[in-house]
C-alpha positions as CSV (number, residue, x, y, z in Angstrom):
1,M,6.8,30.9,11.6
2,A,4.5,28.0,11.7
3,S,6.0,24.6,11.5
4,P,4.8,22.1,8.9
5,Q,2.3,19.6,10.3
6,A,2.9,15.9,9.8
7,S,0.3,14.1,7.6
8,T,-2.3,12.3,9.7
9,Q,-3.1,9.8,6.9
10,K,-1.8,6.4,7.7
11,T,0.0,4.4,4.9
12,A,0.1,0.7,4.5
13,A,2.4,-1.2,2.2
14,I,1.4,-4.6,1.0
15,I,4.2,-6.9,-0.1
16,S,3.2,-10.4,-1.2
17,R,5.0,-13.7,-2.0
18,P,5.3,-14.0,-5.7
19,D,3.0,-16.4,-7.4
20,S,1.0,-17.1,-4.2
21,P,-2.6,-18.1,-5.3
22,A,-4.0,-16.9,-1.9
23,V,-3.0,-13.3,-2.7
24,A,-5.7,-13.0,-5.4
25,Q,-8.4,-13.9,-2.8
26,I,-7.1,-11.9,0.1
27,I,-6.1,-8.6,-1.5
28,P,-9.5,-7.2,-2.5
29,G,-10.9,-7.5,1.0
30,L,-7.8,-6.3,2.6
31,L,-7.7,-3.2,0.4
32,S,-11.3,-2.5,1.1
33,W,-10.8,-2.6,4.8
34,L,-7.7,-0.5,4.7
35,T,-9.3,2.3,2.6
36,E,-12.5,2.3,4.7
37,H,-10.3,2.9,7.7
38,G,-8.4,5.8,6.2
39,Y,-5.2,4.2,5.0
40,K,-3.4,5.1,1.8
41,V,-2.2,1.8,0.3
42,I,0.8,1.1,-1.7
43,L,1.6,-2.2,-3.3
44,D,4.7,-4.0,-4.6
45,L,4.8,-5.0,-8.3
46,E,3.9,-8.6,-7.5
47,T,0.8,-7.7,-5.5
48,A,-0.4,-5.1,-8.0
49,Q,-1.1,-7.7,-10.6
50,Y,-4.2,-8.8,-8.7
51,V,-5.9,-5.4,-8.4
52,S,-6.0,-2.0,-10.2
53,G,-6.1,1.6,-9.2
54,Q,-3.5,1.4,-6.4
55,E,-0.1,3.1,-6.2
56,V,2.6,0.6,-7.2
57,V,6.1,1.0,-5.7
58,S,9.1,-1.3,-6.2
59,R,10.2,-3.2,-3.1
60,A,13.5,-1.3,-3.1
61,Q,11.6,2.0,-2.7
62,M,8.9,0.8,-0.4
63,A,10.4,2.0,2.9
64,S,11.3,5.5,1.7
65,K,7.8,5.9,0.2
66,L,6.2,5.1,3.6
67,W,8.2,7.8,5.4
68,I,8.0,10.5,2.8
69,S,4.3,10.4,1.9
């Protein structure tokens, strides 16, 4: 019986400081770089307000999402 293979896709979680004005400037470029380099990106609720189209996960569930996906 063949064993399941682990996913080779890398996942990055971005957690930002709430109400940090620098996040709005940094996140678009960071997301671009990560996706261009093959990363699946998940964001916390605070960071997600600055971009759209990314998976949003609560901070409490962040660690489990990184290991399961």
